[in-house]
C-alpha positions as CSV (number, residue, x, y, z in Angstrom):
1,X,39.4,-8.0,-17.6
2,X,35.7,-6.8,-17.3
3,X,33.3,-6.5,-20.2
4,X,33.5,-2.8,-19.8
5,X,37.2,-2.8,-20.8
6,X,36.5,-4.8,-24.0
7,X,35.2,-3.5,-27.3
8,X,34.2,-5.6,-30.3
9,X,34.1,-5.0,-34.0
10,X,32.0,-6.7,-36.6
11,X,34.0,-6.5,-39.8
12,X,34.1,-7.8,-43.3
13,X,37.4,-9.5,-44.1
14,X,39.1,-7.9,-47.1
15,X,40.0,-10.5,-49.8
16,X,43.8,-11.2,-49.9
17,X,44.4,-9.1,-52.9
18,X,43.1,-6.0,-51.1
19,X,44.5,-6.9,-47.7
20,X,48.0,-7.1,-49.3
21,X,48.0,-3.5,-50.7
22,X,46.2,-2.2,-47.6
23,X,48.9,-3.5,-45.3
24,X,51.5,-1.9,-47.5
25,X,49.7,1.4,-47.6
26,X,49.3,1.4,-43.8
27,X,53.0,0.8,-43.5
28,X,53.7,3.8,-45.8
29,X,51.7,6.2,-43.6
30,X,53.2,4.8,-40.4
31,X,56.8,4.7,-41.5
32,X,56.9,7.9,-43.6
33,X,54.5,10.1,-41.6
34,X,54.2,8.6,-38.2
35,X,50.4,7.8,-38.3
36,X,49.8,4.7,-36.3
37,X,46.1,4.4,-35.5
38,X,45.2,2.4,-38.6
39,X,48.2,0.1,-38.1
40,X,46.9,-0.9,-34.6
41,X,44.1,-2.8,-36.4
42,X,44.1,-5.8,-38.7
43,X,43.0,-4.8,-42.2
44,X,39.2,-4.7,-42.2
45,X,36.0,-3.3,-43.6
46,X,34.0,-2.0,-40.7
47,X,30.3,-2.9,-40.5
48,X,29.9,-2.0,-36.8
49,X,32.9,-1.0,-34.6
50,X,33.9,-0.1,-31.1
51,X,31.0,-2.1,-29.7
52,X,30.5,-2.2,-25.9
53,X,28.4,-5.0,-24.5
54,X,26.6,-5.4,-21.2
55,X,26.8,-9.2,-21.2
56,X,28.8,-12.1,-22.6
57,X,30.4,-12.1,-26.0
58,X,28.4,-15.2,-26.9
59,X,25.2,-13.2,-27.0
60,X,26.8,-10.8,-29.5
61,X,28.2,-13.6,-31.6
62,X,24.8,-15.4,-31.7
63,X,23.2,-12.2,-32.9
64,X,25.8,-11.8,-35.7
65,X,25.2,-15.4,-36.8
66,X,21.5,-14.9,-36.9
67,X,21.8,-11.7,-38.9
68,X,23.8,-13.5,-41.6
69,X,21.2,-16.1,-42.4
70,X,20.6,-16.2,-46.1
71,X,23.3,-13.7,-47.0
72,X,25.8,-14.7,-49.7
73,X,29.0,-13.3,-51.0
74,X,28.8,-9.6,-51.9
75,X,30.4,-8.1,-55.1
76,X,32.1,-4.8,-54.3
77,X,33.9,-2.1,-56.2
78,X,37.1,-0.4,-54.9
79,X,37.1,3.3,-56.0
80,X,40.5,3.9,-54.5
81,X,41.5,6.3,-51.7
82,X,38.6,8.4,-50.5
83,X,38.6,11.8,-48.7
84,X,35.1,11.4,-47.3
85,X,36.0,10.2,-43.8
86,X,37.4,13.4,-42.2
87,X,41.2,13.4,-42.0
88,X,41.3,9.7,-42.3
89,X,42.1,7.9,-45.6
90,X,40.9,4.6,-46.8
91,X,39.7,2.6,-49.8
92,X,36.2,3.5,-50.8
93,X,34.0,0.4,-51.2
94,X,30.6,2.1,-50.7
95,X,29.5,2.3,-54.4
96,X,29.4,0.2,-57.5
97,X,31.4,1.0,-60.6
98,X,28.5,3.0,-62.0
99,X,28.5,5.3,-58.9
100,X,25.3,3.9,-57.4
101,X,25.3,2.8,-53.8
102,X,26.1,-0.8,-53.1
103,X,22.7,-2.0,-51.9
104,X,23.9,-5.4,-50.9
105,X,26.4,-3.9,-48.5
106,X,23.7,-1.5,-47.2
107,X,21.4,-4.5,-46.6
108,X,24.2,-6.4,-44.7
109,X,24.7,-3.4,-42.5
110,X,21.0,-3.0,-41.7
111,X,20.7,-6.7,-40.9
112,X,23.7,-6.7,-38.5
113,X,22.7,-3.4,-37.0
114,X,19.2,-4.4,-36.2
115,X,19.8,-7.9,-35.0
116,X,22.7,-7.0,-32.7
117,X,21.1,-3.9,-31.3
118,X,19.9,-5.6,-28.0
119,X,23.5,-6.8,-27.3
120,X,25.2,-3.4,-27.9
121,X,25.7,-0.4,-25.7
122,X,26.9,3.2,-26.4
123,X,29.3,4.1,-23.6
124,X,29.4,7.8,-23.0
125,X,33.1,7.8,-22.3
126,X,34.0,6.2,-25.7
127,X,35.7,8.6,-28.1
128,X,33.3,8.1,-31.0
129,X,30.1,6.9,-29.3
130,X,27.9,9.9,-30.1
131,X,29.1,10.0,-33.7
132,X,28.5,6.3,-34.2
133,X,25.0,6.4,-32.6
134,X,24.0,9.2,-34.9
135,X,25.3,7.5,-38.0
136,X,23.5,4.2,-37.1
137,X,20.2,5.9,-36.3
138,X,20.4,7.8,-39.6
139,X,21.3,4.6,-41.5
140,X,24.5,6.0,-42.7
141,X,27.0,3.4,-43.8
142,X,29.9,4.0,-46.2
143,X,32.0,0.8,-46.5
144,X,35.7,1.5,-46.5
145,X,39.1,0.1,-45.4
146,X,41.1,2.6,-43.4
147,X,44.8,3.0,-43.9
148,X,45.2,6.3,-42.1
149,X,43.0,6.6,-39.0
150,X,41.9,9.0,-36.3
151,X,45.3,10.4,-35.6
152,X,45.2,12.1,-39.0
153,X,43.2,14.8,-37.2
154,X,46.2,15.6,-35.0
155,X,48.2,16.8,-38.0
156,X,45.9,17.5,-40.9
157,X,48.6,19.0,-43.2
158,X,50.7,15.8,-42.9
159,X,47.5,13.7,-43.4
160,X,47.0,15.5,-46.7
161,X,50.7,14.9,-47.6
162,X,50.2,11.2,-46.8
163,X,47.1,11.0,-49.0
164,X,49.0,12.5,-51.9
165,X,51.7,10.0,-51.4
166,X,49.3,7.1,-51.4
167,X,47.6,8.3,-54.6
168,X,51.0,8.1,-56.3
169,X,52.1,4.9,-54.7
170,X,50.6,2.3,-57.0
171,X,48.7,0.8,-54.0
172,X,45.2,1.6,-55.2
173,X,44.4,-2.1,-55.2
174,X,42.0,-4.2,-57.4
175,X,38.9,-2.5,-58.7
176,X,36.5,-5.5,-58.4
177,X,36.2,-7.6,-55.3
178,X,34.1,-10.3,-53.6
179,X,33.5,-10.0,-49.9
180,X,32.6,-13.4,-48.4
181,X,33.6,-13.5,-44.7
182,X,32.4,-11.6,-41.6
183,X,34.7,-11.6,-38.5
184,X,34.0,-10.7,-34.9
185,X,37.1,-9.1,-33.2
186,X,37.6,-8.3,-29.6
187,X,39.7,-5.3,-28.5
188,X,41.2,-4.1,-25.3
189,X,42.7,-0.7,-24.4
190,X,43.6,1.2,-21.3
191,X,41.5,4.3,-22.3
192,X,38.7,4.2,-24.8
193,X,38.1,8.0,-24.3
194,X,41.4,9.1,-25.8
195,X,44.2,7.8,-27.9
196,X,43.0,4.2,-27.4
197,X,45.0,2.8,-30.3
198,X,48.3,3.4,-28.5
199,X,47.5,0.6,-26.0
200,X,45.1,-1.4,-28.0
201,X,45.4,-5.2,-28.6
202,X,43.1,-7.3,-30.7
203,X,42.0,-10.9,-31.2
204,X,39.8,-12.5,-33.9
205,X,37.1,-14.4,-32.0
206,X,34.7,-15.8,-34.5
207,X,34.2,-15.8,-38.3
208,X,31.4,-16.7,-40.7
209,X,31.7,-17.4,-44.4
210,X,28.9,-15.8,-46.6
211,X,27.6,-18.7,-48.6
């Protein structure tokens, strides 16, 4: 498989207590409503996703490792299911309990974005390339863990029903968390321009504890 057929993701690993409820919430929206995009991924908090590279994976991994120098565990607040990611639904981790932005997560994003920039490409045929480029350039980063993904846009009324079900499910998860691991994943799909999750496979390639 060529580099062009791979994509990578730089993710924060959710702690086990959040991963547990996220897996169950993802199962609810898949089994009850037929939304499968989020279930194609491992549970994760995206820092940078759908990364195309023009060179070896080792160059991207080295840049990630460099970007994490001096960064320790990050305290985060889980505000529950958010409606701020289009038709998708996920746990909102972007703000602290007092409503202020989580500046430590923002700093982590900027470090990884800037250090890995030379190793990353925006491929015009990728489904979300233009949106991701614009968000990166504007410095927009809202940490979240998705449980209902891109296919929510196909059936917005059902996505709203799924969200209401999740809000009543008892799967809101713990309020206070510590994020202490970054993971590099590699993905493969037959078609990154369309419903890529239907043929996507993934593999965890490297991980770094935040000490």
